[in-house]
N, CA, C and O atoms as a MOPAC input file, in Angstrom:
PM7 MOZYME 1SCF
protein

 N    104.38300 1   249.42700 1   -31.57000 1
 C    103.28200 1   248.93500 1   -30.83700 1
 C    103.24400 1   249.61300 1   -29.51400 1
 O    104.26100 1   249.82100 1   -28.85300 1
 N    101.97000 1   249.97400 1   -29.12300 1
 C    101.73800 1   250.84400 1   -27.92900 1
 C    100.86400 1   249.91600 1   -27.03800 1
 O     99.73200 1   249.55900 1   -27.36400 1
 N    101.51500 1   249.53900 1   -25.83300 1
 C    100.68600 1   248.89800 1   -24.84200 1
 C    100.39400 1   249.77500 1   -23.51400 1
 O    101.24600 1   250.42800 1   -22.91300 1
 N     99.17200 1   249.67600 1   -23.20900 1
 C     98.91000 1   250.59100 1   -21.88500 1
 C     98.81400 1   249.57700 1   -20.68900 1
 O     98.07300 1   248.59500 1   -20.74200 1
 N     99.56900 1   249.85500 1   -19.66000 1
 C     99.50800 1   249.28200 1   -18.30000 1
 C     98.62700 1   250.00800 1   -17.42700 1
 O     98.92400 1   251.17000 1   -17.14700 1
 N     97.58000 1   249.48400 1   -16.95500 1
 C     96.65000 1   250.09600 1   -15.89400 1
 C     96.88200 1   249.46100 1   -14.59900 1
 O     96.75900 1   248.24400 1   -14.46200 1
 N     97.24200 1   250.31300 1   -13.55700 1
 C     97.34200 1   249.83800 1   -12.22900 1
 C     96.12600 1   250.37100 1   -11.45000 1
 O     95.64000 1   251.45600 1   -11.76900 1
 N     95.66200 1   249.70200 1   -10.52100 1
 C     94.47200 1   250.14300 1    -9.80600 1
 C     94.63300 1   250.52000 1    -8.41600 1
 O     95.72400 1   250.92000 1    -8.00800 1
 N     93.59900 1   250.41900 1    -7.64700 1
 C     93.56300 1   251.02900 1    -6.39500 1
 C     94.65700 1   250.37500 1    -5.47100 1
 O     94.94100 1   249.17800 1    -5.52600 1
 N     95.24900 1   251.29400 1    -4.60500 1
 C     96.25700 1   250.88200 1    -3.63200 1
 C     97.60100 1   250.38300 1    -4.26300 1
 O     98.47100 1   249.92200 1    -3.52400 1
 N     97.78200 1   250.46400 1    -5.58900 1
 C     99.08300 1   249.99100 1    -6.17400 1
 C    100.01500 1   250.87800 1    -5.91000 1
 O    101.16100 1   250.42900 1    -5.87000 1
 N     99.85000 1   252.18000 1    -5.68700 1
 C    100.87600 1   253.13700 1    -5.48800 1
 C    101.43300 1   252.83400 1    -4.04200 1
 O    102.40000 1   253.49100 1    -3.65800 1
 N    100.91600 1   251.94100 1    -3.27400 1
 C    101.57100 1   251.53500 1    -1.97100 1
 C    102.26600 1   250.08600 1    -2.10500 1
 O    102.47300 1   249.39700 1    -1.10600 1
 N    102.57200 1   249.71900 1    -3.25400 1
 C    103.41800 1   248.55200 1    -3.48900 1
 C    104.76900 1   248.90100 1    -2.86100 1
 O    105.23700 1   250.02700 1    -3.03000 1
 N    105.40600 1   247.98100 1    -2.14900 1
 C    106.69700 1   248.12400 1    -1.55600 1
 C    106.44100 1   248.40400 1    -0.15300 1
 O    107.34900 1   248.19000 1     0.64900 1
 N    105.31500 1   248.85800 1     0.25200 1
 C    104.90500 1   249.05000 1     1.67800 1
 C    103.73700 1   248.24800 1     2.12100 1
 O    103.61900 1   247.86300 1     3.28500 1
 N    102.95600 1   248.02200 1     1.27100 1
 C    101.59800 1   247.37700 1     1.45900 1
 C    101.84300 1   245.80900 1     1.62200 1
 O    102.45900 1   245.22700 1     0.72900 1
 N    101.40100 1   245.13900 1     2.68300 1
 C    101.53300 1   243.66900 1     2.74600 1
 C    102.62000 1   242.98400 1     1.99400 1
 O    102.35800 1   242.34000 1     0.97900 1
 N    103.79900 1   243.09700 1     2.44300 1
 C    105.01900 1   242.55900 1     1.72300 1
 C    104.93800 1   241.11600 1     1.73500 1
 O    105.59500 1   240.52400 1     0.87800 1
 N    104.21000 1   240.40700 1     2.59800 1
 C    104.18900 1   239.01300 1     2.55700 1
 C    103.30000 1   238.44100 1     1.28500 1
 O    103.42800 1   237.31600 1     0.80200 1
 N    102.46900 1   239.35300 1     0.89100 1
 C    101.71200 1   239.11700 1    -0.29600 1
 C    102.13300 1   239.61100 1    -1.61000 1
 O    101.96600 1   238.99900 1    -2.66500 1
 N    102.71900 1   240.81600 1    -1.47300 1
 C    103.13400 1   241.55200 1    -2.70100 1
 C    104.69100 1   241.72700 1    -2.73600 1
 O    105.15400 1   242.21200 1    -3.76800 1
 N    105.51700 1   241.40100 1    -1.76600 1
 C    106.91000 1   241.59100 1    -1.80900 1
 C    107.25000 1   243.05200 1    -1.46900 1
 O    106.47200 1   243.80400 1    -0.88200 1
 N    108.36500 1   243.35300 1    -1.85100 1
 C    108.90600 1   244.72800 1    -1.59900 1
 C    109.03800 1   245.65200 1    -2.79100 1
 O    109.33000 1   246.84000 1    -2.65100 1
 N    108.81600 1   245.07800 1    -3.98300 1
 C    108.97200 1   245.87200 1    -5.21600 1
 C    107.91200 1   246.97100 1    -5.21300 1
 O    106.77200 1   246.82500 1    -4.77400 1
 N    108.41600 1   248.10200 1    -5.75600 1
 C    107.51200 1   249.36200 1    -5.77300 1
 C    106.86200 1   249.40000 1    -7.26700 1
 O    107.27900 1   248.71500 1    -8.20100 1
 N    105.88800 1   250.21700 1    -7.32900 1
 C    105.26000 1   250.36200 1    -8.47100 1
 C    106.20700 1   251.03200 1    -9.58300 1
 O    106.11400 1   250.69300 1   -10.76300 1
 N    107.06700 1   251.94100 1    -9.17200 1
 C    107.93800 1   252.45300 1   -10.11200 1
 C    108.97300 1   251.31300 1   -10.69500 1
 O    109.37600 1   251.32600 1   -11.85800 1
 N    109.29000 1   250.46700 1    -9.85600 1
 C    110.25100 1   249.35500 1   -10.25400 1
 C    109.53000 1   248.27800 1   -11.22700 1
 O    110.11400 1   247.61300 1   -12.08300 1
 N    108.13500 1   248.23600 1   -10.92700 1
 C    107.44600 1   247.37000 1   -11.82600 1
 C    107.44800 1   248.00500 1   -13.19100 1
 O    107.80400 1   247.37900 1   -14.19000 1
 N    107.05500 1   249.22600 1   -13.21800 1
 C    107.01100 1   249.97200 1   -14.49300 1
 C    108.21800 1   249.97500 1   -15.19900 1
 O    108.24800 1   249.73600 1   -16.40700 1
 N    109.40600 1   250.27500 1   -14.41400 1
 C    110.74500 1   250.14900 1   -15.11000 1
 C    110.98900 1   248.88400 1   -15.78700 1
 O    111.49900 1   248.88500 1   -16.90800 1
 N    110.62600 1   247.67800 1   -15.12500 1
 C    110.84100 1   246.41000 1   -15.74300 1
 C    110.00700 1   246.18700 1   -17.00500 1
 O    110.46500 1   245.57500 1   -17.97000 1
 N    108.68800 1   246.73100 1   -16.97300 1
 C    107.84600 1   246.61500 1   -18.06600 1
 C    108.43700 1   247.38400 1   -19.25300 1
 O    108.48900 1   246.89500 1   -20.38200 1
 N    108.87900 1   248.60600 1   -18.94900 1
 C    109.38300 1   249.44700 1   -19.95400 1
 C    110.73100 1   248.78500 1   -20.64200 1
 O    110.91300 1   248.90900 1   -21.85300 1
 N    111.57600 1   248.14300 1   -19.88000 1
 C    112.70100 1   247.59900 1   -20.32700 1
 C    112.35000 1   246.25900 1   -21.20400 1
 O    112.89700 1   246.10000 1   -22.29600 1
 N    111.50300 1   245.38700 1   -20.73400 1
 C    111.05400 1   244.29300 1   -21.61300 1
 C    110.26000 1   244.86700 1   -22.68400 1
 O    110.29100 1   244.21400 1   -23.72700 1
 N    109.54800 1   245.93400 1   -22.69200 1
 C    108.85300 1   246.41400 1   -23.83300 1
 C    109.87600 1   246.94900 1   -24.86000 1
 O    109.54700 1   246.85700 1   -26.04300 1
 N    111.02600 1   247.47500 1   -24.57500 1
 C    112.00300 1   247.77800 1   -25.56700 1
 C    112.56100 1   246.55300 1   -26.23400 1
 O    112.98500 1   246.61600 1   -27.38800 1
 N    112.57300 1   245.41900 1   -25.52500 1
 C    113.13900 1   244.24400 1   -26.15100 1
 C    112.24200 1   243.66500 1   -27.13900 1
 O    112.63700 1   243.04900 1   -28.12900 1
 N    110.84400 1   243.91100 1   -26.80000 1
 C    109.72600 1   243.37000 1   -27.59200 1
 C    109.40700 1   244.42900 1   -28.63500 1
 O    108.48100 1   244.18100 1   -29.40700 1
 N    110.03700 1   245.53800 1   -28.74800 1
 C    109.60000 1   246.65200 1   -29.57500 1
 C    108.18500 1   247.13700 1   -29.44300 1
 O    107.41500 1   247.30300 1   -30.38900 1
 N    107.91100 1   247.35700 1   -28.12800 1
 C    106.68000 1   247.87700 1   -27.62300 1
 C    106.95000 1   248.99000 1   -26.66100 1
 O    107.85400 1   248.88700 1   -25.83100 1
 N    106.18900 1   250.05300 1   -26.74900 1
 C    106.30800 1   251.10200 1   -25.86400 1
 C    105.27400 1   250.89500 1   -24.82600 1
 O    104.10800 1   250.74200 1   -25.18900 1
 N    105.58900 1   250.87600 1   -23.56000 1
 C    104.60400 1   250.68100 1   -22.44200 1
 C    104.32900 1   251.87100 1   -21.73000 1
 O    105.26000 1   252.43100 1   -21.15100 1
 N    103.13200 1   252.36000 1   -21.68600 1
 C    102.73700 1   253.54000 1   -20.97300 1
 C    101.84300 1   252.96700 1   -19.79600 1
 O    100.89300 1   252.19500 1   -19.92900 1
 N    102.36000 1   253.52200 1   -18.56600 1
 C    101.69800 1   253.12600 1   -17.35600 1
 C    100.78000 1   254.12800 1   -16.75300 1
 O    101.05000 1   255.32200 1   -16.88100 1
 N     99.77900 1   253.76900 1   -16.14500 1
 C     98.82600 1   254.77500 1   -15.40000 1
 C     98.34700 1   253.98100 1   -14.10800 1
 O     98.06700 1   252.78300 1   -14.09700 1
 N     98.30200 1   254.77100 1   -13.11400 1
 C     97.74800 1   254.32800 1   -11.82900 1
 C     96.83800 1   255.37600 1   -11.25400 1
 O     97.05700 1   256.58300 1   -11.35700 1
 N     95.69900 1   254.79400 1   -10.58100 1
 C     94.78700 1   255.61900 1    -9.97300 1
 C     94.07500 1   254.95300 1    -8.87700 1
 O     93.84600 1   253.74400 1    -8.90300 1
 N     93.71800 1   255.73100 1    -7.90300 1
 C     92.81700 1   255.19100 1    -6.76900 1
 C     91.38900 1   255.51800 1    -6.98500 1
 O     90.53500 1   255.20200 1    -6.15600 1
 N     91.11000 1   256.15600 1    -8.09800 1
 C     89.60400 1   256.61000 1    -8.50900 1
 C     89.18300 1   255.91800 1    -9.63000 1
 O     89.76300 1   255.99600 1   -10.71300 1
 N     87.96800 1   255.08400 1    -9.37300 1
 C     87.36800 1   254.25800 1   -10.41700 1
 C     87.03400 1   255.01300 1   -11.66400 1
 O     87.34400 1   254.58100 1   -12.77400 1
 N     86.34500 1   256.24000 1   -11.46200 1
 C     86.02300 1   257.02100 1   -12.73600 1
 C     87.17300 1   257.26800 1   -13.61700 1
 O     87.09300 1   257.06700 1   -14.82900 1
 N     88.44200 1   257.77700 1   -12.93700 1
 C     89.63100 1   258.04200 1   -13.70300 1
 C     90.07900 1   256.70000 1   -14.41700 1
 O     90.52100 1   256.73600 1   -15.56500 1
 N     89.97500 1   255.72200 1   -13.83200 1
 C     90.27900 1   254.39000 1   -14.54400 1
 C     89.51300 1   254.18400 1   -15.75800 1
 O     90.06000 1   253.83600 1   -16.80500 1
 N     88.13800 1   254.40600 1   -15.64300 1
 C     87.19700 1   254.29800 1   -16.91200 1
 C     87.55900 1   255.30600 1   -17.92100 1
 O     87.45700 1   255.04500 1   -19.12000 1
 N     87.98100 1   256.45600 1   -17.49100 1
 C     88.20900 1   257.63500 1   -18.46900 1
 C     89.51400 1   257.17000 1   -19.26900 1
 O     89.61200 1   257.26400 1   -20.49300 1
 N     90.48400 1   256.66600 1   -18.44400 1
 C     91.77400 1   256.35200 1   -19.11000 1
 C     91.58800 1   255.20800 1   -20.05600 1
 O     92.32900 1   255.20000 1   -21.03900 1
 N     90.68800 1   254.20800 1   -19.91400 1
 C     90.33700 1   253.07100 1   -20.82100 1
 C     89.67400 1   253.82300 1   -22.03400 1
 O     89.99300 1   253.55800 1   -23.19300 1
 N     88.83200 1   254.67700 1   -21.74100 1
 C     88.18400 1   255.49600 1   -22.96200 1
 C     89.14400 1   256.10100 1   -23.76000 1
 O     89.09600 1   256.01800 1   -24.98800 1
 N     90.10300 1   256.76700 1   -23.10300 1
 C     91.27300 1   257.40600 1   -23.92000 1
 C     92.18100 1   256.41300 1   -24.74400 1
 O     92.63600 1   256.70400 1   -25.85000 1
 N     92.39700 1   255.23600 1   -24.11400 1
 C     93.01000 1   254.20800 1   -24.76800 1
 C     92.33000 1   253.78800 1   -26.05700 1
 O     92.96500 1   253.59700 1   -27.09500 1
 N     91.00800 1   253.65100 1   -25.95300 1
 C     90.25000 1   253.35500 1   -27.21400 1
 C     90.42700 1   254.34600 1   -28.07400 1
 O     90.67100 1   254.00800 1   -29.23200 1
 N     90.35900 1   255.72200 1   -27.77500 1
 C     90.40700 1   256.77800 1   -28.75000 1
 C     91.77600 1   256.92800 1   -29.46300 1
 O     91.91100 1   257.24800 1   -30.64400 1
 N     92.86600 1   256.62900 1   -28.50600 1
 C     94.25800 1   256.71600 1   -28.93700 1
 C     94.65100 1   255.52700 1   -29.89400 1
 O     95.66700 1   255.57200 1   -30.58800 1
 N     93.76500 1   254.44600 1   -29.88400 1
 C     94.23400 1   253.22700 1   -30.65200 1
 C     95.24800 1   252.45800 1   -30.17500 1
 O     96.01300 1   251.94500 1   -30.99300 1
 N     95.43100 1   252.24600 1   -28.81600 1
 C     96.60800 1   251.40200 1   -28.24500 1
 C     96.36600 1   249.95200 1   -28.89200 1
 O     95.30800 1   249.56700 1   -29.39100 1
 N     97.51600 1   249.25600 1   -28.78500 1
 C     97.60300 1   247.90500 1   -29.51900 1
 C     97.23000 1   246.87500 1   -28.55200 1
 O     96.89200 1   245.77800 1   -28.99400 1
 N     97.24800 1   247.10500 1   -27.13600 1
 C     97.05900 1   246.02300 1   -26.23900 1
 C     96.91200 1   246.73400 1   -24.80200 1
 O     97.41000 1   247.83800 1   -24.58300 1
 N     96.24200 1   246.06500 1   -23.91800 1
 C     96.05900 1   246.63600 1   -22.58700 1
 C     96.40800 1   245.52200 1   -21.45100 1
 O     95.97500 1   244.37000 1   -21.48500 1
 N     97.20500 1   246.01500 1   -20.50600 1
 C     97.44000 1   245.16500 1   -19.30700 1
 C     96.65800 1   245.71700 1   -18.21700 1
 O     96.73600 1   246.93800 1   -18.07600 1
 N     95.91000 1   245.06000 1   -17.40800 1
 C     95.22200 1   245.62100 1   -16.25300 1
 C     95.43500 1   244.80800 1   -14.89300 1
 O     95.14700 1   243.61200 1   -14.87200 1
 N     95.89400 1   245.39500 1   -13.85200 1
 C     95.81000 1   244.97100 1   -12.57800 1
 C     94.95700 1   245.86300 1   -11.85900 1
 O     95.51000 1   246.83900 1   -11.35100 1
 N     93.73900 1   245.73300 1   -11.71200 1
 C     92.78900 1   246.58900 1   -11.10300 1
 C     92.76500 1   246.58900 1    -9.62000 1
 O     92.17400 1   247.45000 1    -8.96900 1
 N     93.47600 1   245.52200 1    -9.06600 1
 C     93.34300 1   245.41100 1    -7.69800 1
 C     91.96400 1   244.95300 1    -7.28000 1
 O     91.29100 1   244.25300 1    -8.03700 1
 N     91.49600 1   245.36000 1    -6.00300 1
 C     90.11300 1   244.91500 1    -5.61700 1
 C     89.01800 1   245.37100 1    -6.67600 1
 O     87.96600 1   244.73100 1    -6.67800 1
 N     89.15700 1   246.34100 1    -7.51000 1
 C     88.05000 1   246.49300 1    -8.55600 1
 C     87.85300 1   245.26000 1    -9.32500 1
 O     86.73300 1   244.98400 1    -9.75600 1
 N     88.81800 1   244.53500 1    -9.51800 1
 C     88.66500 1   243.21600 1   -10.36600 1
 C     87.43300 1   242.36800 1    -9.90400 1
 O     86.84500 1   241.63000 1   -10.69500 1
 N     87.09500 1   242.48900 1    -8.70300 1
 C     86.04100 1   241.69500 1    -8.17600 1
 C     84.60200 1   242.22900 1    -8.12400 1
 O     83.60500 1   241.56500 1    -7.84100 1
 N     84.64700 1   243.49300 1    -8.43000 1
 C     83.18700 1   244.10600 1    -8.33300 1
 C     82.92400 1   245.30900 1    -9.19500 1
 O     81.79900 1   245.80700 1    -9.23200 1
 N     83.97000 1   245.80700 1    -9.91700 1
 C     83.72000 1   247.05800 1   -10.77500 1
 C     83.13900 1   246.70500 1   -12.12600 1
 O     83.84400 1   246.43100 1   -13.09700 1
 N     81.77900 1   246.72800 1   -12.14000 1
 C     81.22700 1   246.57300 1   -13.54500 1
 C     81.38500 1   247.73600 1   -14.32800 1
 O     81.29100 1   247.59300 1   -15.54700 1
 N     81.63100 1   248.98300 1   -13.82100 1
 C     81.90500 1   250.07800 1   -14.65100 1
 C     83.32000 1   249.99800 1   -15.35000 1
 O     83.46000 1   250.43300 1   -16.49300 1
 N     84.35500 1   249.44300 1   -14.65600 1
 C     85.56200 1   249.19900 1   -15.40500 1
 C     85.36600 1   248.12300 1   -16.32800 1
 O     85.85400 1   248.23100 1   -17.45300 1
 N     84.68300 1   247.03700 1   -15.99100 1
 C     84.51200 1   245.95900 1   -16.92500 1
 C     83.79300 1   246.41400 1   -18.14200 1
 O     84.13800 1   245.99900 1   -19.24800 1
 N     82.72500 1   247.31800 1   -17.97800 1
 C     82.18300 1   247.77500 1   -19.22700 1
 C     83.00500 1   248.67000 1   -20.02200 1
 O     82.86300 1   248.65800 1   -21.24400 1
 N     83.87000 1   249.46300 1   -19.45900 1
 C     84.76900 1   250.24300 1   -20.17700 1
 C     85.87100 1   249.34600 1   -20.97700 1
 O     86.26500 1   249.66600 1   -22.09900 1
 N     86.31100 1   248.22200 1   -20.30100 1
 C     87.16100 1   247.30100 1   -20.94300 1
 C     86.44000 1   246.60100 1   -22.12300 1
 O     87.06800 1   246.24100 1   -23.11900 1
 N     85.24100 1   246.43700 1   -21.99900 1
 C     84.48000 1   245.73000 1   -23.11700 1
 C     84.35100 1   246.55700 1   -24.42700 1
 O     84.03100 1   246.03600 1   -25.49600 1
 N     84.61100 1   247.83200 1   -24.28100 1
 C     84.61500 1   248.75400 1   -25.46200 1
 C     85.91600 1   248.47800 1   -26.29300 1
 O     85.96700 1   248.68400 1   -27.50600 1
 N     86.87300 1   248.03900 1   -25.61700 1
 C     88.23900 1   247.80900 1   -26.37200 1
 C     88.20200 1   246.78900 1   -27.38200 1
 O     87.47800 1   245.81900 1   -27.15600 1
 N     88.81400 1   246.82900 1   -28.39600 1
 C     88.85500 1   245.79600 1   -29.55800 1
 C     90.27600 1   245.18000 1   -29.74400 1
 O     90.60800 1   244.59400 1   -30.77400 1
 N     91.06900 1   245.35500 1   -28.68800 1
 C     92.47600 1   244.96800 1   -28.68600 1
 C     92.69000 1   243.82400 1   -27.54600 1
 O     91.88000 1   243.65300 1   -26.63400 1
 N     93.83100 1   243.09500 1   -27.70300 1
 C     93.99000 1   242.17200 1   -26.63400 1
 C     94.20100 1   242.84900 1   -25.19600 1
 O     94.93600 1   243.81600 1   -24.99800 1
 N     93.44000 1   242.18700 1   -24.22900 1
 C     93.58300 1   242.68100 1   -22.88700 1
 C     94.05400 1   241.48300 1   -22.00900 1
 O     93.55600 1   240.36500 1   -22.13800 1
 N     95.01000 1   241.76100 1   -21.13400 1
 C     95.42400 1   240.65800 1   -20.24000 1
 C     95.35600 1   241.26500 1   -18.76600 1
 O     95.89800 1   242.29300 1   -18.36200 1
 N     94.61000 1   240.43300 1   -18.12000 1
 C     94.29200 1   240.70500 1   -16.54200 1
 C     95.66300 1   240.11800 1   -15.90400 1
 O     96.24700 1   239.11100 1   -16.30400 1
 N     96.08500 1   241.01400 1   -14.75500 1
 C     97.36600 1   240.58100 1   -14.13800 1
 C     97.17300 1   240.81400 1   -12.57700 1
 O     96.52900 1   241.76000 1   -12.12400 1
 N     97.76400 1   239.90800 1   -11.85700 1
 C     97.72900 1   239.84600 1   -10.38500 1
 C     98.97100 1   239.41200 1    -9.99100 1
 O     99.46400 1   238.43600 1   -10.55800 1
 N     99.71100 1   240.13200 1    -8.87600 1
 C    100.98300 1   239.58300 1    -8.46000 1
 C    100.73700 1   238.30100 1    -7.51000 1
 O    101.55600 1   237.38300 1    -7.47900 1
 N     99.67900 1   238.29500 1    -6.81600 1
 C     99.34000 1   237.17000 1    -5.90300 1
 C     98.45400 1   236.18100 1    -6.67300 1
 O     97.85100 1   236.45900 1    -7.70900 1
 N     98.44600 1   235.10400 1    -6.10500 1
 C     97.47800 1   233.98200 1    -6.77100 1
 C     96.08500 1   234.36000 1    -6.13300 1
 O     95.85300 1   234.07000 1    -4.96000 1
 N     95.23500 1   234.96000 1    -6.86200 1
 C     93.93600 1   235.47600 1    -6.25600 1
 C     93.12300 1   234.14900 1    -5.97100 1
 O     92.23400 1   234.18700 1    -5.12000 1
 N     93.36300 1   233.11900 1    -6.57000 1
 C     92.49000 1   231.94100 1    -6.29300 1
 C     92.87000 1   231.21300 1    -5.13000 1
 O     92.14700 1   230.31600 1    -4.69500 1
 N     94.07500 1   231.56500 1    -4.52800 1
 C     94.49700 1   230.98400 1    -3.36200 1
 C     94.26200 1   231.83300 1    -2.14200 1
 O     94.76700 1   231.57500 1    -1.04900 1
 N     93.47400 1   232.85700 1    -2.37700 1
 C     93.31900 1   233.97500 1    -1.19500 1
 C     91.84100 1   233.88400 1    -0.85200 1
 O     91.18200 1   232.87200 1    -1.09100 1
 N     91.32800 1   235.01600 1    -0.26400 1
 C     89.94600 1   235.04300 1     0.24400 1
 C     88.95900 1   234.76000 1    -0.82000 1
 O     89.23200 1   235.08700 1    -1.97500 1
 N     87.85000 1   234.18900 1    -0.54100 1
 C     86.93100 1   233.75600 1    -1.43800 1
 C     86.50000 1   234.75500 1    -2.41600 1
 O     86.36400 1   234.47100 1    -3.60600 1
 N     86.25400 1   236.07400 1    -1.87100 1
 C     85.80300 1   237.22100 1    -2.74300 1
 C     86.75600 1   237.40100 1    -3.88700 1
 O     86.28700 1   237.82200 1    -4.94500 1
 N     88.03300 1   237.13500 1    -3.80700 1
 C     89.02100 1   237.35700 1    -4.77700 1
 C     89.05100 1   236.31700 1    -5.94700 1
 O     89.69500 1   236.47800 1    -6.98400 1
 N     88.29200 1   235.25500 1    -5.65700 1
 C     88.36000 1   234.18800 1    -6.72900 1
 C     87.59200 1   234.55200 1    -7.89900 1
 O     87.80600 1   233.90300 1    -8.92300 1
 N     86.75200 1   235.46000 1    -7.91800 1
 C     85.91900 1   235.94200 1    -9.08800 1
 C     86.48100 1   237.19000 1    -9.63800 1
 O     86.88100 1   238.12900 1    -8.95000 1
 N     86.48300 1   237.13300 1   -10.95900 1
 C     86.87400 1   238.31400 1   -11.74900 1
 C     85.63300 1   238.83500 1   -12.61700 1
 O     85.15700 1   238.07300 1   -13.45700 1
 N     85.13800 1   240.02100 1   -12.44700 1
 C     84.06900 1   240.43500 1   -13.24900 1
 C     84.69500 1   240.78600 1   -14.63600 1
 O     83.92000 1   240.96600 1   -15.57500 1
 N     85.86200 1   240.88200 1   -14.80700 1
 C     86.52400 1   241.22100 1   -16.13100 1
 C     86.76400 1   239.89300 1   -16.88600 1
 O     87.12100 1   240.00000 1   -18.05900 1
 N     86.62200 1   238.71400 1   -16.38700 1
 C     86.93900 1   237.46400 1   -17.05400 1
 C     86.33600 1   237.26700 1   -18.39300 1
 O     86.94800 1   236.63500 1   -19.25500 1
 N     85.10400 1   237.80300 1   -18.62000 1
 C     84.43400 1   237.69400 1   -19.92000 1
 C     84.88400 1   238.60700 1   -20.87700 1
 O     84.49000 1   238.42500 1   -22.02900 1
 N     85.69100 1   239.63400 1   -20.62600 1
 C     86.08600 1   240.63000 1   -21.61900 1
 C     87.56700 1   240.70200 1   -21.76500 1
 O     88.05200 1   241.45800 1   -22.60700 1
 N     88.31100 1   239.97200 1   -21.00400 1
 C     89.62600 1   239.87200 1   -21.31000 1
 C     90.27000 1   238.62900 1   -21.99500 1
 O     89.69900 1   237.54500 1   -21.87500 1
 N     91.35500 1   238.72000 1   -22.66300 1
 C     91.79300 1   237.52800 1   -23.25000 1
 C     92.39400 1   236.44500 1   -22.28700 1
 O     92.40800 1   235.25300 1   -22.59200 1
 N     92.81800 1   236.86000 1   -21.27900 1
 C     93.28900 1   235.93400 1   -20.27400 1
 C     93.75700 1   236.48900 1   -19.10800 1
 O     93.79300 1   237.71700 1   -19.02600 1
 N     94.18200 1   235.69000 1   -18.04200 1
 C     94.60800 1   236.16900 1   -16.61300 1
 C     95.96700 1   235.46400 1   -16.38600 1
 O     96.16600 1   234.29300 1   -16.70800 1
 N     96.89000 1   236.27400 1   -15.80100 1
 C     98.06400 1   235.65600 1   -15.24300 1
 C     98.29000 1   236.22600 1   -13.88300 1
 O     98.31400 1   237.44500 1   -13.71100 1
 N     98.46700 1   235.32600 1   -12.86300 1
 C     98.33900 1   235.56500 1   -11.45900 1
 C     99.44900 1   234.67700 1   -10.67500 1
 O     99.84800 1   233.57900 1   -11.06500 1
 N     99.81200 1   235.24700 1    -9.67600 1
 C    100.63600 1   234.37000 1    -8.76900 1
 C    102.16000 1   234.30700 1    -8.92600 1
 O    102.82600 1   233.47800 1    -8.30500 1
 N    102.65300 1   235.12300 1    -9.69900 1
 C    104.06300 1   235.09600 1   -10.07600 1
 C    104.81700 1   236.37800 1    -9.61500 1
 O    105.94400 1   236.67000 1   -10.01400 1
 N    104.15200 1   237.04800 1    -8.81700 1
 C    104.84900 1   238.38600 1    -8.37500 1
 C    105.00000 1   239.27000 1    -9.55300 1
 O    104.09400 1   239.34300 1   -10.38400 1
 N    106.10000 1   239.94600 1    -9.66800 1
 C    106.40700 1   240.94000 1   -10.64800 1
 C    106.55900 1   240.24700 1   -12.08800 1
 O    106.48500 1   240.88700 1   -13.13700 1
 N    106.78000 1   238.87700 1   -12.01600 1
 C    106.90300 1   238.23600 1   -13.36300 1
 C    105.45800 1   238.08100 1   -13.91500 1
 O    105.30400 1   237.91300 1   -15.12500 1
 N    104.47300 1   238.12800 1   -13.13500 1
 C    103.09600 1   238.24900 1   -13.68100 1
 C    102.92500 1   239.28400 1   -14.74800 1
 O    102.34800 1   239.02500 1   -15.80500 1
 N    103.42000 1   240.43700 1   -14.47200 1
 C    103.43200 1   241.51700 1   -15.34700 1
 C    104.29000 1   241.32700 1   -16.58800 1
 O    103.90200 1   241.76700 1   -17.67000 1
 N    105.35800 1   240.73200 1   -16.47200 1
 C    106.24200 1   240.54800 1   -17.53800 1
 C    105.76400 1   239.40700 1   -18.46100 1
 O    105.93200 1   239.52200 1   -19.67500 1
 N    105.18000 1   238.32300 1   -17.94500 1
 C    104.44600 1   237.29500 1   -18.67700 1
 C    103.22000 1   237.92000 1   -19.53400 1
 O    102.93700 1   237.65200 1   -20.70200 1
 N    102.61800 1   238.74600 1   -18.73300 1
 C    101.31500 1   239.46600 1   -19.33000 1
 C    101.73800 1   240.29700 1   -20.51500 1
 O    101.10100 1   240.25200 1   -21.56800 1
 N    102.83700 1   241.07800 1   -20.35400 1
 C    103.26000 1   241.88100 1   -21.47300 1
 C    103.68300 1   240.94400 1   -22.72400 1
 O    103.40000 1   241.21800 1   -23.89000 1
 N    104.31600 1   239.93800 1   -22.36200 1
 C    104.80800 1   238.91400 1   -23.54900 1
 C    103.51600 1   238.48400 1   -24.17800 1
 O    103.41400 1   238.48900 1   -25.40400 1
 N    102.50300 1   238.10400 1   -23.38900 1
 C    101.32200 1   237.54100 1   -23.95700 1
 C    100.37900 1   238.53500 1   -24.85800 1
 O     99.79400 1   238.24900 1   -25.90300 1
 N    100.40000 1   239.83600 1   -24.12700 1
 C     99.70900 1   240.75600 1   -24.93800 1
 C    100.39700 1   241.32200 1   -26.31000 1
 O     99.73200 1   241.82100 1   -27.21800 1
 N    101.58300 1   241.20200 1   -26.33400 1
 C    102.38600 1   241.78700 1   -27.51700 1
 C    102.20500 1   240.58300 1   -28.56500 1
 O    102.01000 1   240.83000 1   -29.75500 1
 N    102.27700 1   239.30200 1   -28.08400 1
 C    102.09200 1   238.15300 1   -29.03900 1
 C    100.66200 1   238.23600 1   -29.63400 1
 O    100.48500 1   238.06600 1   -30.84100 1
 N     99.64300 1   238.49800 1   -28.78000 1
 C     98.28000 1   238.50700 1   -29.20200 1
 C     98.04800 1   239.68400 1   -30.29700 1
 O     97.42500 1   239.54400 1   -31.35000 1
 N     98.63500 1   240.79700 1   -29.86600 1
 C     98.41100 1   241.93900 1   -30.72200 1
 C     99.15200 1   241.66200 1   -32.09600 1
 O     98.62200 1   242.07500 1   -33.12800 1
 N    100.25300 1   241.03800 1   -32.14700 1
 C    100.87200 1   240.85700 1   -33.37000 1
 C    100.07900 1   239.72300 1   -34.16200 1
 O    100.16800 1   239.71400 1   -35.39000 1
 N     99.37700 1   238.85400 1   -33.56700 1
 C     98.68200 1   237.92500 1   -34.19200 1
 C     97.37500 1   238.41600 1   -34.84600 1
 O     96.73100 1   237.70000 1   -35.61100 1
 N     97.03500 1   239.59400 1   -34.53100 1
 C     95.76000 1   240.12500 1   -35.03600 1
 C     95.86000 1   240.57900 1   -36.55000 1
 O     94.87400 1   241.04800 1   -37.12000 1

């Protein structure tokens, strides 16, 4: 099983950016935890991070072409306004889980709305790095049920 983890804008700054909100874990550490859990679940996790919206859309298109089995996405701020990424995700025919380290519903009002909500299977937020691990478990389970 192949799972694609998509990290969005500013995620390369995890560990340095707003530790009160995101903790001190780095993106590399998050990816290592996902890969380790993936091995336990018999799933290979490929991670991709970009600060460029068009690159994110192109990577989603590539995932469609490659036939990945599931997608995890933490698009950061793009979650709240990128209809381009939303439309790219809508092309996918596999389980998609939206992930956020912080509880976006307890933050600024603009973060309460996800433009991806209609095209993803579900959203996991507020559990720090565990949000990613819970999302991977949900995505693998959903992919196996297909």
